[in-house]
C-alpha positions as CSV (number, residue, x, y, z in Angstrom):
1,X,-2.4,-22.5,12.9
2,X,-2.2,-23.3,9.2
3,X,-2.5,-20.3,6.9
4,X,-5.4,-20.0,4.5
5,X,-4.1,-19.3,1.0
6,X,-6.4,-16.3,0.7
7,X,-5.7,-14.9,4.2
8,X,-2.8,-12.6,3.2
9,X,-4.5,-11.5,0.0
10,X,-7.8,-10.6,1.7
11,X,-6.1,-8.8,4.6
12,X,-3.9,-6.8,2.2
13,X,-6.9,-5.8,0.2
14,X,-8.5,-4.5,3.3
15,X,-5.4,-2.5,4.3
16,X,-5.1,-1.0,0.8
17,X,-8.8,-0.2,0.7
18,X,-8.7,1.7,4.0
19,X,-5.5,3.4,3.0
20,X,-7.2,4.5,-0.3
21,X,-10.1,5.9,1.7
22,X,-7.8,8.0,3.9
23,X,-5.8,9.1,0.8
24,X,-8.8,10.2,-1.2
25,X,-11.4,11.4,1.3
26,X,-12.0,15.0,1.7
27,X,-12.0,17.0,4.9
28,X,-15.8,16.8,5.2
29,X,-15.4,13.0,5.7
30,X,-12.2,12.9,7.8
31,X,-9.9,15.6,9.1
32,X,-6.8,15.8,7.0
33,X,-4.5,15.4,10.1
34,X,-6.4,12.3,11.2
35,X,-6.2,10.8,7.7
36,X,-2.5,11.4,7.6
37,X,-2.0,10.0,11.1
38,X,-3.8,6.8,10.1
39,X,-1.7,6.4,7.0
40,X,1.5,6.9,9.0
41,X,0.4,4.4,11.6
42,X,-0.4,1.8,8.9
43,X,3.1,2.5,7.5
44,X,4.6,2.0,10.9
45,X,2.9,-1.3,11.5
46,X,3.9,-2.6,8.0
47,X,7.4,-1.4,8.6
48,X,7.7,-3.8,11.6
49,X,7.4,-6.8,9.3
50,X,10.4,-8.9,8.5
51,X,12.1,-8.3,5.2
52,X,10.7,-11.6,3.9
53,X,7.2,-10.6,4.8
54,X,7.6,-7.1,3.3
55,X,8.8,-8.8,0.0
56,X,5.8,-11.2,0.1
57,X,3.4,-8.3,0.5
58,X,5.1,-6.3,-2.3
59,X,4.8,-9.3,-4.6
60,X,1.1,-9.7,-3.6
61,X,0.5,-6.0,-4.3
62,X,2.0,-6.4,-7.8
63,X,-0.4,-9.2,-8.5
64,X,-3.3,-7.2,-7.2
65,X,-2.3,-4.2,-9.2
66,X,-2.1,-6.3,-12.4
67,X,-5.7,-7.3,-12.1
68,X,-7.1,-3.9,-11.1
69,X,-9.2,-2.2,-13.8
70,X,-9.6,1.3,-12.2
71,X,-6.5,3.2,-13.4
72,X,-6.3,5.5,-10.4
73,X,-6.7,2.7,-7.9
74,X,-4.3,0.5,-9.9
75,X,-1.6,3.3,-9.7
76,X,-2.3,3.5,-5.9
77,X,-1.8,-0.2,-5.5
78,X,1.3,-0.2,-7.7
79,X,3.0,2.4,-5.5
80,X,1.7,1.2,-2.2
81,X,4.7,-0.9,-1.3
82,X,7.0,2.0,-1.8
83,X,4.7,4.5,-0.2
84,X,4.4,2.4,2.9
85,X,8.1,1.6,3.2
86,X,7.9,-2.1,2.2
87,X,10.5,-1.5,-0.5
88,X,13.2,1.1,-0.8
89,X,12.6,1.9,-4.5
90,X,9.4,2.2,-6.4
91,X,9.6,-0.9,-8.5
92,X,6.7,0.1,-10.6
93,X,8.8,1.8,-13.2
94,X,11.8,4.1,-13.6
95,X,12.7,6.3,-10.7
96,X,11.3,9.9,-11.0
97,X,13.7,12.5,-12.4
98,X,15.4,14.4,-9.6
99,X,17.0,17.8,-10.1
100,X,20.5,18.2,-8.8
């Protein structure tokens, strides 16, 4: 099966959109424990990808974030690769200050 150039992009947009929903919904929409469980499961599935595929998704996420106009959603997309374990360090900017 040959890959459509937009396949990865569209699937990644769907995963990020559903993750955004679970991240931002209130308990009247989805129980907090259920939302967290779904986020963790998505992270688990993404974590099973090869290192090369993780890097590809991280690169695609950077491209998506660069074109996002909503500041809150852009920040979510910028940090998605780190949050989901695709990269070990948040490559969006400097590491947060940690107290010793």
